[in-house]
C-alpha positions, 0 to 999 in steps of 0.5 A: 733309664727307661726300663724303670718307667711306671707311668710314661705319659704321651704328649703330641709332638706337634704341641711343644707347648705341652712338653713342660706341662707333661714333665710336671704331671708327676709321670716318671717319663714323657713320650713325645708322639710323632705317630698317631697323634700327629697328622701327616702335614704336621709330621715335619714340625713335630719331628723338629720339636722332638729333636730340639726337646730339652726337658730336665729331670725327666726321661724323654722318649719318642714314639717314631713312625713305624717302619715302612711309613714315609716318615720312619727314616727321617724320624731316626735321622732327626733324633740321632743327636737329640737329648732323649733316653730312647725310641719307641717303635710302634707296630713292632713285628720284625727284630731286624727293625730294632737292630737297625734302630739301635745302629742308627742311634749309635749310643746305646739309648733304649729301643722299646718295642710296642707290640700292636698286632698278631704278628708282633705278638707271635714275634714277641720273644724275638723282639724282647731279645733285641729291645730294652722293654716291650709295651702293649698297644692293646687297642690296635691289637684288639682291632687287628685281631677283631676281638673285644678290648676287654681284660679277658679277651686280652689276657693271653696276649698280656701274659705272653708279653710278660713271659717274653720279657722274663725269658729275655731278662729285660724289665717287665713290659708296659701295659696299654692305655685306658682310653677313658680319661675321665674315670680314675677308678677305671685307670687304677683298676686297669693298672692294678690288673696289669700289675697282678699279671706282671707288668711293670708300667702303664702308658698314660694319655692324659696327666689326670691318669698318672696318679691313679695309674701309680696307685694301681701299681703300688701295693696296698698297706696289707701287702706292705705289712705282710712283706715287712714281716716276711723280710723281718723273719730273716733266715735262709730256709723255711720258717713260719710267719703268721701261720704261713711257711716262708721260703726263698720264692716267698721272700723274693715276692716280699722284696718285690712288694717293698720295692714297688712300695718304695 
């Protein structure tokens, strides 16, 4: 299930009164956060709320605390029987940690590796082989490298996550957040940039970001019209459509555009 999420929305684990609102936001998944959004003294209450969550009709993921923190093991123990679709591991760097999480869950639920550091990126291809999906913690990654949080500075990292996912045969990765929640145009542009690079989704931190992020991942009318013409042309070899030669790779692209449109 989690391999298809396009606009998963974070909600703080210590604010259970917001869980249903997040589920009604239009996002296709809710991420209950036990890590960055929750102060140390509220970790236990947030963990209990996540373990007791019961949201119908939407996928629920939980971002646990990173391996090596005082809360990691307790998070896993509490969530072993929770009604959730999977776990997001922050600061993912070691494939062995993913294996340990899968063993702790014991039922095949998804484990998503959130890459947020140089070490995580260096291990991305190994992480992808043990994860249901990769996600990009771009803000933490930029802080770790000391680079700017811009599209050009993070291009190589984003492309590596897309490539690692493809090599492992898993779903396209989820891009990082847009920190400015009041700029719908920026959110949509960031999502479109991610889609152009081969990402399959974008992390959202506010309900307002869901709609523009979805627009960013949706093909425009011109792309959809082109894709329909390509598919309608049929055939298995090379044919001409509107002055353009169409062969198997072009048909694959057209099918993907129509899938995104759907």
